[in-house]
PLY file of the C-alpha trace (Angstrom):
ply
format ascii 1.0
element vertex 419
property float x
property float y
property float z
element edge 418
property int vertex1
property int vertex2
end_header
0.15 0.29 -0.16
1.30 3.39 -0.85
2.09 5.22 1.92
0.10 8.24 2.50
1.58 12.42 1.12
1.15 15.21 4.35
-0.34 18.14 2.83
1.06 21.37 3.25
-1.68 22.85 5.26
-2.36 20.61 7.52
-5.66 21.75 9.79
-4.44 20.48 13.28
-1.11 22.23 12.77
-3.02 25.46 11.55
-5.29 25.12 15.00
-2.20 25.47 16.73
-0.34 28.10 15.26
-3.72 29.52 16.08
-3.65 29.34 19.24
-0.18 30.24 19.87
-0.61 33.21 18.31
-3.26 34.33 20.42
-2.15 33.49 23.39
1.22 35.93 22.57
-0.92 38.93 21.66
-3.42 38.42 25.24
-0.32 38.40 27.13
1.36 41.45 25.03
-1.66 43.71 26.01
-2.04 42.47 29.59
1.63 44.43 29.82
0.51 47.18 28.64
1.98 46.01 24.97
-0.18 46.68 21.59
-3.61 44.71 21.99
-4.96 42.98 19.29
-7.40 45.15 18.95
-5.61 48.03 18.62
-2.34 47.02 17.12
-3.11 48.19 13.61
-4.87 51.78 14.32
-3.54 54.86 13.70
-2.16 56.54 17.11
-4.50 59.58 18.28
-3.85 63.14 17.17
-2.90 64.72 20.53
-4.42 67.61 22.37
-4.13 71.29 21.27
-2.32 72.80 24.26
-5.08 75.12 26.20
-3.97 78.87 26.37
-1.46 81.13 27.96
-2.91 83.42 30.61
-1.62 86.65 29.61
0.91 88.00 32.50
-0.46 90.61 35.15
0.72 94.04 34.45
2.56 95.34 37.87
4.52 98.25 38.32
7.94 98.25 38.58
9.89 98.46 42.01
12.02 101.55 42.75
15.19 101.18 43.57
16.67 102.83 46.58
18.63 106.03 46.43
22.04 104.69 46.58
24.20 107.50 48.94
27.66 107.11 50.84
27.49 106.10 54.31
29.85 108.15 56.41
32.99 107.14 57.48
33.04 104.93 60.64
32.08 106.02 63.93
35.39 105.53 66.60
35.08 102.62 68.63
34.62 105.07 71.73
33.59 108.69 71.73
33.86 111.24 74.48
30.75 112.97 74.34
30.18 116.30 77.37
33.37 115.11 79.04
32.32 111.25 79.52
33.32 108.66 77.34
30.39 106.08 75.25
31.88 103.06 73.44
29.88 102.06 70.54
28.67 98.62 69.77
28.21 99.51 66.24
30.61 96.91 63.91
33.01 98.68 62.59
31.94 99.36 58.52
28.56 99.77 59.45
25.96 102.24 61.41
22.55 102.56 61.90
22.28 104.75 58.21
19.36 107.07 60.17
22.30 109.71 60.98
23.23 112.47 58.55
25.97 112.52 56.77
29.48 113.81 59.09
30.97 116.90 58.82
33.98 118.77 59.40
34.28 119.96 62.62
33.90 124.00 62.00
35.11 127.09 63.63
32.70 127.72 67.24
31.87 131.71 67.14
29.16 131.11 70.47
28.03 129.44 73.38
26.02 126.59 73.00
23.51 125.72 75.99
22.79 122.47 75.49
19.59 120.71 77.37
21.04 118.55 79.60
23.87 120.13 81.83
25.54 116.41 81.26
26.65 117.79 77.38
28.97 120.33 78.40
28.45 124.27 78.16
30.91 124.82 74.63
32.68 128.08 74.52
35.51 129.10 72.02
38.87 130.68 72.56
40.57 133.82 71.64
42.28 131.15 68.94
40.40 130.11 66.27
39.12 126.38 66.15
39.78 125.71 69.71
37.20 125.46 72.00
36.35 124.55 76.11
33.69 122.78 77.78
32.16 124.02 81.26
31.00 120.72 82.94
28.19 122.09 86.22
28.96 120.00 89.34
26.75 117.69 90.45
24.92 117.67 86.45
23.86 114.15 86.55
21.79 115.00 89.28
20.48 118.41 87.51
16.71 119.34 85.88
16.72 119.74 82.17
17.16 123.56 81.20
14.58 125.77 81.91
14.61 127.95 79.25
15.08 132.39 79.07
14.73 134.92 76.86
18.17 134.92 74.87
18.98 131.56 74.74
19.63 131.02 78.67
19.37 127.75 80.81
18.51 127.06 84.25
19.45 124.14 85.45
18.15 123.38 88.70
17.88 120.43 91.89
16.75 119.97 95.27
19.22 122.42 97.07
21.35 124.28 94.05
19.89 125.82 91.05
22.80 127.01 87.88
21.85 129.99 85.43
23.58 130.04 82.14
23.28 133.10 80.04
25.51 133.18 76.66
26.27 136.41 74.88
26.81 137.43 71.55
31.13 137.05 71.43
31.42 133.51 72.63
31.26 134.81 76.29
28.91 133.15 79.26
28.05 134.29 82.49
27.02 131.06 85.76
25.28 131.91 89.05
25.35 129.42 91.17
22.36 129.83 94.20
22.64 127.72 97.01
18.75 127.06 98.03
19.75 125.59 101.59
22.27 124.88 103.93
22.57 121.55 102.93
24.28 122.49 99.35
27.87 122.16 99.48
30.32 125.05 99.66
32.99 123.66 97.58
31.94 123.39 94.49
33.88 122.03 91.01
33.68 123.06 88.13
34.88 120.84 85.29
37.18 122.40 82.18
37.30 120.29 78.86
40.60 122.38 77.47
41.67 121.72 74.29
44.66 120.30 73.10
47.84 122.17 74.27
46.84 124.72 76.37
46.39 124.51 80.16
45.15 126.42 83.39
46.80 129.23 85.66
45.10 130.68 88.53
46.69 134.87 87.93
45.55 137.35 91.15
42.14 138.06 90.10
41.41 135.85 87.21
41.77 132.29 86.30
43.67 132.26 82.51
43.45 129.80 79.73
46.78 130.08 78.12
48.56 127.83 75.11
51.76 125.12 75.95
54.41 127.17 75.61
57.11 126.39 72.70
60.70 127.47 70.96
60.13 130.69 69.72
56.01 130.62 70.80
55.67 131.47 74.00
51.70 131.24 76.22
49.51 133.28 75.25
46.28 133.88 76.73
43.14 132.85 74.97
40.27 132.84 77.57
39.47 133.82 80.76
37.94 133.08 84.20
36.67 135.69 86.96
37.31 135.16 90.21
34.22 133.71 91.01
31.62 136.98 93.35
29.39 135.38 96.17
27.32 137.57 98.44
24.06 136.24 101.10
20.56 136.63 101.05
21.48 139.94 102.63
23.61 140.84 100.40
27.08 140.51 102.31
30.08 139.26 100.85
31.05 135.67 100.71
34.96 135.35 101.38
35.46 132.53 98.26
39.01 130.73 97.31
39.29 129.65 94.09
41.77 126.64 93.78
43.12 125.01 90.58
43.55 120.88 89.49
42.71 117.72 87.68
39.07 116.49 87.69
37.41 113.64 86.34
37.16 111.69 83.69
41.41 112.03 83.57
42.17 115.16 80.97
39.72 116.89 82.24
40.50 120.00 85.12
38.71 121.88 87.87
38.10 124.87 88.70
36.92 124.98 92.48
35.16 127.17 94.35
35.80 126.67 98.32
33.46 129.10 100.03
33.83 130.65 103.38
31.43 130.50 106.51
27.67 131.34 106.07
24.92 131.89 108.62
22.15 129.14 108.50
20.03 132.28 108.10
21.46 133.82 105.33
20.45 131.92 102.75
20.22 131.67 99.67
23.66 132.24 98.67
24.81 133.76 94.74
27.87 132.55 93.04
28.58 134.22 90.18
31.00 133.24 87.51
32.05 134.53 83.74
33.72 132.75 81.44
35.05 134.59 77.90
36.95 133.78 75.43
39.91 136.98 75.30
43.49 137.94 75.25
43.71 139.56 77.83
44.88 139.25 80.89
42.46 140.40 82.77
38.64 140.04 83.55
39.05 143.92 84.95
38.91 143.48 88.38
41.28 144.89 90.35
40.27 142.41 93.48
37.79 139.87 94.53
34.01 140.63 95.18
35.26 143.94 93.00
31.52 145.91 93.05
32.52 148.33 91.18
33.47 152.28 91.42
31.53 154.25 93.60
28.58 155.42 92.38
29.01 159.40 91.14
32.44 158.44 89.69
33.05 161.47 86.94
32.50 160.22 83.19
35.94 159.61 81.42
37.65 158.30 85.00
38.69 155.01 83.60
39.46 155.59 79.68
41.66 152.52 77.93
44.17 153.75 75.83
43.35 152.98 72.15
45.66 150.30 70.08
48.87 151.53 68.55
49.00 152.22 64.64
45.06 152.94 64.84
44.31 155.84 61.81
41.59 157.62 62.37
40.16 159.00 58.75
35.94 159.30 58.74
36.33 161.59 55.49
38.12 159.14 53.85
41.33 160.56 53.16
43.17 158.33 52.90
41.31 155.56 51.39
43.49 153.46 49.02
41.40 152.74 45.39
41.68 149.08 46.37
39.52 149.37 49.67
35.48 149.64 49.47
34.49 152.61 50.82
32.07 151.20 53.11
34.48 149.05 54.62
37.01 151.69 54.94
34.41 153.86 57.26
33.80 151.14 59.11
37.13 150.37 60.11
38.43 154.34 60.34
35.36 156.18 61.38
37.29 156.56 65.18
34.23 155.20 66.97
31.96 151.66 67.64
29.42 150.38 64.83
26.36 149.63 65.79
25.94 150.79 69.07
27.27 153.56 71.37
31.24 154.39 71.81
30.19 154.50 75.95
27.43 153.10 78.50
26.46 155.11 81.61
24.65 154.23 84.87
21.90 156.35 86.26
23.93 157.35 89.13
26.65 158.67 86.44
29.10 155.83 85.80
30.22 155.41 82.45
31.82 152.14 80.68
34.05 153.25 77.27
34.29 150.71 74.47
35.85 152.74 71.51
39.15 151.24 72.36
37.74 148.35 72.30
36.37 148.82 68.94
39.34 150.33 67.59
41.14 147.29 68.41
38.57 145.17 66.46
38.47 147.09 63.74
42.35 146.62 63.45
41.78 142.70 63.81
39.42 142.81 61.42
41.88 143.73 58.87
44.44 141.31 59.77
42.02 138.48 58.65
42.51 135.84 57.82
45.80 135.76 57.32
46.99 135.92 61.26
43.94 135.21 62.66
39.45 134.98 61.82
36.28 137.22 61.97
34.96 134.90 64.53
38.28 135.36 66.43
37.81 139.21 66.55
34.52 139.57 67.57
34.65 137.18 70.88
37.79 139.37 71.58
35.49 142.59 71.18
32.89 141.24 74.21
35.72 139.93 76.41
37.35 143.68 76.07
34.07 145.90 76.67
33.31 143.44 79.34
36.65 144.77 80.98
35.49 148.46 80.81
31.62 147.13 82.12
33.47 145.23 84.86
35.96 147.73 86.24
33.25 149.97 86.39
30.04 148.68 87.33
31.47 145.50 89.38
31.09 141.88 88.68
27.27 141.44 89.54
24.16 143.85 89.61
21.45 145.62 87.31
24.14 147.94 85.64
26.99 145.18 85.28
23.75 143.64 83.59
22.51 146.79 81.16
25.99 147.05 80.38
27.46 143.73 79.04
23.80 143.26 77.76
24.79 146.79 75.50
28.32 145.18 74.77
26.71 141.95 73.37
23.95 143.69 71.27
27.26 145.57 69.60
28.75 142.61 69.05
25.86 141.50 67.33
25.88 143.62 65.05
29.07 143.75 64.06
28.78 139.76 63.40
26.26 139.92 60.95
27.63 143.86 59.37
31.36 143.42 59.04
33.35 141.36 56.93
37.47 140.47 57.58
40.08 141.46 54.65
42.11 144.46 54.18
40.49 147.67 55.02
0 1
1 2
2 3
3 4
4 5
5 6
6 7
7 8
8 9
9 10
10 11
11 12
12 13
13 14
14 15
15 16
16 17
17 18
18 19
19 20
20 21
21 22
22 23
23 24
24 25
25 26
26 27
27 28
28 29
29 30
30 31
31 32
32 33
33 34
34 35
35 36
36 37
37 38
38 39
39 40
40 41
41 42
42 43
43 44
44 45
45 46
46 47
47 48
48 49
49 50
50 51
51 52
52 53
53 54
54 55
55 56
56 57
57 58
58 59
59 60
60 61
61 62
62 63
63 64
64 65
65 66
66 67
67 68
68 69
69 70
70 71
71 72
72 73
73 74
74 75
75 76
76 77
77 78
78 79
79 80
80 81
81 82
82 83
83 84
84 85
85 86
86 87
87 88
88 89
89 90
90 91
91 92
92 93
93 94
94 95
95 96
96 97
97 98
98 99
99 100
100 101
101 102
102 103
103 104
104 105
105 106
106 107
107 108
108 109
109 110
110 111
111 112
112 113
113 114
114 115
115 116
116 117
117 118
118 119
119 120
120 121
121 122
122 123
123 124
124 125
125 126
126 127
127 128
128 129
129 130
130 131
131 132
132 133
133 134
134 135
135 136
136 137
137 138
138 139
139 140
140 141
141 142
142 143
143 144
144 145
145 146
146 147
147 148
148 149
149 150
150 151
151 152
152 153
153 154
154 155
155 156
156 157
157 158
158 159
159 160
160 161
161 162
162 163
163 164
164 165
165 166
166 167
167 168
168 169
169 170
170 171
171 172
172 173
173 174
174 175
175 176
176 177
177 178
178 179
179 180
180 181
181 182
182 183
183 184
184 185
185 186
186 187
187 188
188 189
189 190
190 191
191 192
192 193
193 194
194 195
195 196
196 197
197 198
198 199
199 200
200 201
201 202
202 203
203 204
204 205
205 206
206 207
207 208
208 209
209 210
210 211
211 212
212 213
213 214
214 215
215 216
216 217
217 218
218 219
219 220
220 221
221 222
222 223
223 224
224 225
225 226
226 227
227 228
228 229
229 230
230 231
231 232
232 233
233 234
234 235
235 236
236 237
237 238
238 239
239 240
240 241
241 242
242 243
243 244
244 245
245 246
246 247
247 248
248 249
249 250
250 251
251 252
252 253
253 254
254 255
255 256
256 257
257 258
258 259
259 260
260 261
261 262
262 263
263 264
264 265
265 266
266 267
267 268
268 269
269 270
270 271
271 272
272 273
273 274
274 275
275 276
276 277
277 278
278 279
279 280
280 281
281 282
282 283
283 284
284 285
285 286
286 287
287 288
288 289
289 290
290 291
291 292
292 293
293 294
294 295
295 296
296 297
297 298
298 299
299 300
300 301
301 302
302 303
303 304
304 305
305 306
306 307
307 308
308 309
309 310
310 311
311 312
312 313
313 314
314 315
315 316
316 317
317 318
318 319
319 320
320 321
321 322
322 323
323 324
324 325
325 326
326 327
327 328
328 329
329 330
330 331
331 332
332 333
333 334
334 335
335 336
336 337
337 338
338 339
339 340
340 341
341 342
342 343
343 344
344 345
345 346
346 347
347 348
348 349
349 350
350 351
351 352
352 353
353 354
354 355
355 356
356 357
357 358
358 359
359 360
360 361
361 362
362 363
363 364
364 365
365 366
366 367
367 368
368 369
369 370
370 371
371 372
372 373
373 374
374 375
375 376
376 377
377 378
378 379
379 380
380 381
381 382
382 383
383 384
384 385
385 386
386 387
387 388
388 389
389 390
390 391
391 392
392 393
393 394
394 395
395 396
396 397
397 398
398 399
399 400
400 401
401 402
402 403
403 404
404 405
405 406
406 407
407 408
408 409
409 410
410 411
411 412
412 413
413 414
414 415
415 416
416 417
417 418
């Protein structure tokens, strides 16, 4: 029997291959592959992107104003005789203060709100100043302001009245209100570099230190204090000089003599002037002035050497302003009277002081400053007031006020330079 021939498409083999193909496709579908139903289909088209919203319009943020920072402050700054340490790191500040400025010349007295900050006053030397500290200043109340820029610093037992004048002068009146107040009164004085205090017969001098070829010069004066009790009886005063606190500060200490417990309050008067003269005008302690009714002209300071009186301007150089020349060579004071006369006939003469100031202005700015000339004008006029009217009293006050008004006028209306 002839053997059977196997055809090319056996029915049983076809079914087997179909089963295998279906299993493979099912497996691919279960693991995320291509499914039997979608294997031949085209991929779906991507959805269109959603529109992007327009940006919100906001105003631009302004940049901070650029400004240079001030120089680094010192780690320890002397303020009012005390020492205040800075906690600000070097290279940084609080950023709120005004830019630092170069120190300028002081032409007036600065009276502070708090006495502990010190009373600052100029000297006759340009760009040098002193600071005056009141006794027990930390325990004094704030300034009770007076007309004209003065102040009263009060406490339970003692009051201090400070009166500044145009021209860098100041008068300090101490009132001991009770017997419990101290009879020793130390005034602290912070001096500029290369200066010292020296006590004269009737004056305490602020002098520059002597150097080879440059002798000591007077640049300020303190009066020997005058003291009276409630009955206007004189009280003995003994001034002494010595070191103060903090180190570097000097003390002008006033020791008062005995006073009756029934004679309070006791008043002590001290004055300071930015002077180049070695006197305050008082020939002795507790000077009360010339006797009432002394003839006018009994005390006339000598006119300065080199002053030329030429009111008509006959000798005026062509390059000198006529107004300036007239002010400098009138022979009289400018902006006020030549004398101050009291109701009892005593008279203080200001002519020599005014002529000295006019000569001084002609030497600026080569030898000195305009402020220094005007400060010395008040000092020289004050000498005449003290010599004639004494260190205290209504006549003295009126004379000093007249002098201060003339100095204020000169500061506003008289320029420096050749003339």
